[in-house]
C-alpha positions in Angstrom: 156.9 150.4 66.8 159.0 147.9 69.0 156.9 148.8 72.0 153.5 148.5 70.2 154.4 144.9 69.6 155.6 144.5 72.9 152.2 145.6 74.3 150.2 143.6 71.7 151.8 140.6 72.8 151.4 141.5 76.8 147.9 142.2 76.0 147.1 139.0 74.0 148.9 136.7 76.7 146.9 138.4 79.5 143.5 138.0 77.4 144.6 134.6 76.5 145.2 133.7 80.4 141.6 135.1 81.1 139.7 134.0 78.1 140.9 130.2 78.3 139.9 129.3 81.7 136.6 131.3 81.3 135.9 129.3 78.3 136.6 126.2 80.1 134.1 126.8 83.0 131.6 127.7 80.3 132.0 124.5 78.8 131.8 122.7 81.8 128.9 124.8 83.2 127.0 123.7 79.4 127.8 120.0 79.7 126.7 120.0 83.4 123.4 121.7 82.3 122.8 119.0 79.8 123.8 116.3 81.9 121.2 117.8 84.9 118.5 117.7 82.2 119.3 114.6 81.0 118.9 113.1 84.7 116.0 115.5 85.2 114.0 113.5 82.1 115.0 110.2 83.5 113.8 110.8 86.7 110.7 112.2 85.5 110.0 109.1 83.4 110.8 106.8 86.0 108.3 108.8 88.3 105.3 108.6 85.7 106.3 104.9 85.5 105.8 104.3 89.0 102.3 106.2 89.1 100.4 103.3 86.8 98.1 101.7 88.6 99.2 98.0 88.7 97.0 95.4 87.0 94.1 94.5 89.0 94.0 90.9 90.5 91.2 88.6 89.2 89.8 85.9 91.4 86.3 84.2 91.8 86.5 85.6 95.7 87.2 89.0 94.3 84.4 88.7 91.8 82.0 87.5 94.3 82.7 90.5 96.4 82.2 93.1 93.5 78.5 91.8 93.3 75.9 93.5 95.2 75.6 91.6 98.9 71.7 90.2 98.0 73.0 88.2 95.1 75.8 86.8 97.2 73.5 86.0 99.9 70.6 84.9 97.8 67.8 87.5 99.2 64.1 87.1 97.7 62.5 90.2 96.8 60.4 90.8 99.9 63.6 91.1 101.8 65.2 93.1 99.2 62.5 95.9 99.5 63.0 96.4 103.1 67.0 96.3 102.9 68.7 99.6 103.0 71.6 98.1 101.1 69.1 97.4 98.0 68.0 101.1 98.3 71.4 102.1 98.2 72.9 100.2 95.9 76.0 102.8 95.3 77.3 102.2 99.1 78.6 99.0 100.3 75.9 96.9 102.3 77.2 97.3 105.7 77.6 101.1 105.0 74.2 101.2 104.2 72.9 99.0 107.1 74.9 101.6 109.5 73.6 105.0 108.0 70.4 103.3 108.4 70.1 102.3 111.6 73.2 103.9 113.4 75.1 100.7 113.7 76.1 97.5 112.3 74.1 94.3 112.5 75.5 91.4 114.3 75.2 89.5 111.0 78.1 92.0 109.6 80.5 90.9 112.1 80.3 87.3 110.4 79.8 88.2 106.7 82.7 87.9 104.0 81.5 90.8 102.2 82.1 92.9 105.3 85.3 91.4 106.7 87.0 91.0 103.2 84.7 93.7 101.1 87.1 96.7 101.0 90.6 94.6 101.4 89.0 92.5 98.2 88.3 96.2 96.3 92.0 97.3 97.3 93.4 94.2 95.9 91.4 94.5 92.5 92.6 98.2 92.4 88.9 100.3 92.8 89.0 102.8 95.6 86.1 103.3 97.8 84.9 106.7 97.1 82.5 108.3 99.9 79.0 109.5 98.6 79.3 112.4 100.9 82.1 114.2 99.4 83.4 114.1 96.2 86.7 115.6 95.5 87.3 118.2 92.8 89.0 117.0 89.7 92.0 119.3 90.2 92.7 118.3 94.0 92.5 114.6 92.8 95.4 115.0 90.5 97.4 116.9 93.2 96.6 114.0 95.6 97.7 111.4 93.1 
C-alpha cells in the first residue's frame, strides 16, 4: 500500500507542477484580454469624439457670403432674369457663370464671393457638394 501512496504523491506533484503555471498563464491571458477590450473601447470613444464636427464660426462676413450673390451685389430684377447664377441658385454664382459661358467673367476675379466664398463655407462647417454627382449614403459614411 505504501507504493500507492508514493505513486499518488508523485502524480499529484506532477499535476501541481503543470497546473499552477498553466493557471497563471490563463489568468494573465484573461487579464490582458480584459485590458485590451478596455483600451479598444477607450480608443473607439476617442475616435468617435474626434469625428464630431466643430461648431460653425459665426460672423457677419460669413453670413453675407451665404446669401445669394444678387442680394450681396444688389442686382435688379432685369439683371437677375439674365443671370445664370439666379437661374441656378443651388450653385455658387461663379460656378454658374463658368458653366454657362465656359469661363469666368473678369469681374469674378475681384469679387469677395469668388475669392472667399469657398473658404467661408469651409470655415462655417459647410461642404460644397457638386450637383453633377452625389455620393450614395453608404459611400459617404465610409469616406467620413
